[in-house]
C-alpha positions in Angstrom: 67.1 117.5 136.4 70.5 117.5 138.0 73.3 119.7 136.9 76.9 118.6 137.0 79.6 121.2 137.2 83.1 120.6 135.8 86.1 123.0 135.5 87.6 123.6 132.0 90.7 125.7 132.4 89.5 128.8 134.3 85.8 128.6 133.2 83.0 126.8 135.0 80.7 125.0 132.6 77.2 123.7 133.6 75.7 120.9 131.6 72.7 118.7 132.3 73.2 115.2 133.6 70.8 112.7 132.1 68.3 110.9 134.3 68.0 107.2 134.5 65.5 107.0 131.6 67.9 109.0 129.4 70.8 106.8 130.4 68.8 103.7 129.5 67.9 105.1 126.1 71.5 106.0 125.5 72.6 102.5 126.5 70.0 100.9 124.2 71.0 103.1 121.3 74.7 102.2 121.9 73.8 98.5 121.8 71.8 98.9 118.6 74.8 100.7 117.0 77.1 97.8 117.8 77.8 95.3 115.1 76.8 91.7 115.9 79.8 89.6 114.9 80.0 85.8 115.1 83.1 83.6 115.4 83.0 80.0 114.2 85.1 78.1 116.7 85.8 78.6 120.3 89.4 77.6 120.7 92.4 79.7 121.7 92.3 81.8 118.6 88.6 82.7 119.3 89.6 83.4 122.9 92.3 85.9 121.9 90.0 87.5 119.3 87.5 88.1 122.1 90.1 89.6 124.3 90.9 92.1 121.6 87.2 92.7 120.9 86.8 94.2 124.4 88.4 97.4 123.0 85.7 97.9 120.4 81.9 98.5 120.2 81.0 95.0 119.0 78.6 92.4 120.2 80.3 89.0 120.1 78.8 85.6 119.4 80.6 82.2 119.3 79.5 78.9 117.9 81.3 75.8 119.2 80.3 72.2 120.1 81.9 72.4 123.5 80.5 74.8 126.1 83.7 74.5 128.1 85.8 75.7 125.2 88.4 78.5 125.8 86.2 81.2 124.2 82.9 80.2 125.9 83.1 82.6 128.9 84.5 85.7 127.1 81.8 86.3 124.4 78.5 88.1 124.8 76.5 85.2 123.4 77.5 81.5 123.2 75.8 78.9 121.0 76.5 75.3 121.3 76.6 73.7 117.9 78.7 72.0 115.2 80.6 74.5 113.0 80.6 71.9 110.2 76.8 71.5 110.2 74.8 73.6 107.6 71.8 74.3 109.8 73.9 75.1 112.9 76.1 77.6 111.0 73.2 79.1 109.1 70.9 79.6 112.1 73.8 81.0 114.1 74.7 83.5 111.4 71.4 84.7 110.0 70.9 87.3 112.8 74.4 88.6 112.6 76.0 91.5 110.7 79.3 89.7 110.1 81.0 86.4 110.8 84.6 85.2 110.9 86.4 81.9 111.6 89.2 80.6 113.8 89.6 77.4 111.9 89.1 76.6 108.2 87.0 73.4 108.8 83.6 75.0 108.7 80.4 74.6 106.6 81.1 76.7 103.5 77.6 76.2 102.0 76.0 77.9 105.0 78.4 80.8 104.8 77.7 81.2 101.1 73.9 81.4 101.8 74.5 83.9 104.6 76.7 86.0 102.3 74.0 86.0 99.7 71.6 87.2 102.3 73.8 90.2 103.3 75.9 88.9 106.1 79.6 89.8 105.6 81.9 86.9 105.9 85.7 87.2 106.7 87.3 85.7 104.7 84.8 85.2 101.8 83.5 81.7 101.4 85.1 81.5 98.0 88.5 81.7 99.8 87.6 78.9 102.2 86.6 76.6 99.4 90.1 76.9 98.1 91.9 76.6 101.4 89.9 73.7 102.7 91.1 71.5 99.9 94.9 71.2 99.5 94.4 70.0 95.9 92.5 73.2 95.1 95.0 75.3 97.1 98.0 73.9 95.0 96.1 74.5 91.8 95.4 78.1 92.9 99.1 78.7 93.3 99.8 77.2 89.9 97.0 79.2 88.3 98.4 82.5 89.6 102.1 81.7 88.9 102.9 81.6 92.6 106.0 79.5 93.3 105.2 76.3 95.1 106.9 72.9 95.4 106.3 70.5 92.4 103.4 68.2 93.1 101.1 65.4 91.8 97.4 65.0 92.6 96.6 61.5 93.8 93.3 59.7 94.2 94.7 56.7 96.0 98.0 55.4 97.4 98.4 53.2 94.3 99.1 56.3 92.2 102.3 57.1 94.3 104.2 54.5 92.2 103.2 56.5 89.0 104.9 59.6 90.3 108.4 58.6 91.2 109.8 62.0 90.1 108.1 63.6 93.2 109.9 61.3 95.6 111.1 61.7 98.3 107.9 63.6 98.9 105.3 64.8 101.4 101.8 63.4 101.0 99.0 65.6 102.3 95.4 64.7 102.6 93.2 66.9 100.4 90.8 67.6 103.3 90.8 67.1 107.0 94.4 67.6 107.9 95.3 70.1 110.7 98.2 70.9 112.9 100.4 68.2 111.4 97.7 65.6 111.0 97.0 64.3 107.6 100.7 64.7 106.5 103.3 62.0 106.1 106.7 61.5 104.4 107.0 59.1 101.5 110.7 58.4 100.9 110.6 55.8 98.2 108.1 53.8 96.2 108.4 51.0 98.7 106.8 53.4 101.3 103.7 53.8 99.1 101.8 51.0 100.9 101.9 53.2 104.1 100.4 56.2 102.2 97.0 57.7 102.5 94.5 55.8 100.3 92.3 58.8 99.5 92.5 62.1 97.5 95.8 63.9 98.4 98.7 65.9 97.1 102.2 64.5 96.8 104.7 67.3 97.0 108.3 66.9 96.1 110.3 67.5 99.2 112.4 70.6 99.2 115.7 71.0 101.1 114.5 73.7 103.5 116.9 76.2 104.9 114.3 78.3 106.7 110.5 78.3 107.2 108.9 81.7 107.1 105.4 83.0 107.9 104.2 86.3 106.4 101.0 87.8 107.8 99.1 90.1 105.5 96.0 92.1 106.3 93.7 93.6 103.7 90.7 95.8 104.5 87.3 96.2 102.9 88.7 98.7 100.3 91.6 96.5 99.3 94.3 98.3 101.2 97.1 96.0 102.3 99.6 96.0 105.2 102.2 93.4 106.1 103.6 92.4 109.5 107.3 91.7 109.7 108.1 88.2 108.5 108.8 85.6 111.2 111.1 82.6 111.2 109.4 79.4 112.4 111.2 76.4 114.0 109.2 73.2 114.1 109.1 70.2 116.4 110.0 67.5 113.9 108.4 64.7 116.0 105.1 66.5 116.3 105.3 68.4 113.0 104.1 71.4 115.0 105.4 74.9 115.6 107.9 74.9 118.5 109.0 78.5 118.6 109.4 81.5 116.2 111.6 84.6 115.9 110.5 88.0 114.8 111.8 89.6 112.7 113.1 86.8 110.6 116.8 86.7 110.1 117.0 86.8 106.3 118.6 89.1 103.8 116.6 92.1 102.6 116.5 90.8 99.0 115.0 87.5 100.2 112.5 89.4 102.5 111.3 91.5 99.6 110.6 88.4 97.6 108.8 86.8 100.5 106.6 89.9 100.9 105.9 90.2 97.1 104.9 86.5 96.9 102.7 86.7 100.0 100.9 89.8 98.7 100.3 88.1 95.4 98.7 85.1 97.2 96.4 87.3 99.2 95.4 89.8 96.5 94.3 87.1 94.1 91.8 85.9 96.8 90.0 89.2 96.4 88.8 89.1 100.0 89.3 91.3 103.0 90.7 89.6 106.1 93.9 88.5 107.7 96.1 85.8 106.1 99.2 83.9 107.2 101.2 82.7 104.2 103.8 80.0 105.1 106.8 79.8 102.9 110.0 77.7 102.4 113.4 79.1 101.6 115.9 76.7 100.1 119.7 76.7 100.1 119.6 78.8 96.9 117.3 81.4 98.5 114.5 80.3 96.2 111.1 80.7 97.8 108.1 78.3 97.7 104.6 78.8 99.2 103.7 75.9 101.4 100.2 76.7 102.7 98.0 79.7 103.5 95.7 80.2 106.6 92.9 82.7 105.9 92.6 83.7 109.6 94.5 84.7 112.7 97.3 82.2 113.1 99.8 80.7 115.6 102.6 82.5 113.8 101.1 85.8 114.8 100.6 85.3 118.6 103.7 87.4 119.4 102.0 90.5 117.9 99.9 90.8 121.1 102.7 92.3 123.1 105.5 92.8 120.5 103.6 95.0 118.0 101.5 98.2 118.1 98.5 96.4 116.6 98.2 92.7 117.1 96.8 90.3 114.5 93.6 90.1 116.6 93.2 93.8 116.9 93.8 94.1 113.1 91.0 91.6 112.2 88.5 93.6 114.3 89.6 96.8 112.6 88.9 95.1 109.2 85.5 93.7 110.2 84.4 97.0 111.8 85.6 99.1 108.9 88.2 101.0 111.0 91.6 102.1 109.7 94.3 99.4 109.5 96.6 99.3 112.5 100.4 99.8 112.8 102.1 96.5 112.1 105.6 97.6 113.2 107.2 95.8 116.1 108.0 97.5 119.4 110.9 95.1 120.2 112.1 91.9 118.5 110.4 88.9 120.0 110.4 85.1 120.3 107.3 83.1 120.9 107.3 79.6 122.5 104.4 77.2 122.3 103.3 75.5 125.5 102.1 72.0 124.6 101.0 69.0 126.6 103.8 66.8 127.8 104.3 63.2 126.5 102.5 60.5 128.5 100.2 63.0 130.2 96.5 63.1 129.6 93.9 64.4 132.0 93.2 67.6 134.0 95.9 70.2 133.1 98.5 71.4 135.6 101.2 73.9 134.7 104.5 72.9 136.3 107.1 75.6 136.6 104.6 78.5 135.8 105.7 80.6 138.8 109.4 80.4 137.7 108.5 81.6 134.2 106.5 84.5 135.6 109.7 85.8 137.2 111.4 86.2 133.8 111.7 89.8 132.6 109.6 90.7 129.5 108.1 87.3 129.3 104.3 87.3 128.7 102.4 84.1 129.5 99.2 83.1 127.8 97.2 80.1 129.1 94.4 79.1 126.8 92.0 77.8 129.5 91.8 74.2 128.2 90.9 72.0 131.1 92.2 68.8 129.6 95.8 68.2 128.5 97.1 65.5 126.2 100.5 64.9 124.4 101.2 67.6 121.9 98.0 69.7 122.5 98.5 73.4 122.4 97.8 74.7 125.9 99.3 78.2 125.7 102.3 80.3 124.6 104.9 82.6 126.0 106.2 85.7 124.2 109.5 87.2 125.1 110.7 90.7 124.1 114.3 91.8 123.9 116.6 93.9 121.6 119.2 91.1 121.7 118.6 87.9 119.7 120.8 85.8 122.1 118.8 87.0 125.0 115.6 85.9 123.3 117.0 82.4 122.5 118.4 82.0 126.0 115.1 82.9 127.7 113.1 80.7 125.3 115.3 77.7 126.2 114.9 78.5 129.8 111.1 78.6 129.5 111.1 75.3 127.5 113.1 73.6 130.3 111.1 75.2 133.2 107.5 75.0 132.0 105.6 71.8 131.3 101.9 70.8 131.1 101.2 67.6 133.0 98.1 65.8 134.2 97.1 66.5 137.8 98.2 63.8 140.3 96.1 64.9 143.2 
């Protein structure tokens, strides 16, 4: 057996160096000690989760219907399958220690069966049942005295005329909506004919002064930490996040109310995980919960560079049973979504990328999607600066310089 000699201060220490068989045994023991964790969905959120997983002893698995998805090449094991199919989800998860999601639209029945068989699910399937259905979600807020906009539950568009007190309003499909889809404005009863003719929620429209996202993390013992609230600015045409500022520019008294409401939303779920609570602030500084995402979220992408522990790092800490991370920001930040340009569909090309990469303290994330189409999320850029005006200036510069177009060659 070989001896390796190292110097510790002034003392020479001899210790045995393991041979190849010992190294192999140690490696096998290490692999066996790693938790096997699956992710349902292989989009950009799954990709960024996997990037954070590289820092931890975890064996990663991904289930997605597209083997060219952004997460396919970063996980240890990839399985092609439909995340909404019972058999696909159950067979994927039954050999794992834990499973999480990057999108709510998954098969909850399979997750319930897996949970009953000892697989830990983050968040719990009971949470997903509520979140997947906007009717149940609104009822959950009402049940727990969580402020939310007044609403009516509809079974068809004919019932819009029976709820004139909620107009002008926002109609949201009970299930299936995502990233602005399944949402439309109903100004007057005459617009009812254009409404969704299936189960939905009709919310009375609030005069919004600011839209805020509050990310809350809760570990397996119920300990809770909060990230600084962020201010979200939306693209009104696409009904999609355009950019966001952190920390949100709101009075302390309003921030305290935001935090208290968000914690109330999360604690009543009684589930470990990471949650993004989206809230409205009106002209009177009244606060209303809009929606909750029980997962890592677009409103937390800036945490990768701007915070000591990113939302992705935090979720792994929760799943693996490690201490919760530090949510404080290193510097204020702004995050700009990179989306597919109008009238461009096809193989993606990033025009102006080199110019953006010359900007100080700008961090570019390209999601690895091969195909672009109008409004599709293709990446994001996070900028760090102590000066708010510098953040806004650089964000506008990036929006003007960078575009995602279809290849012409």
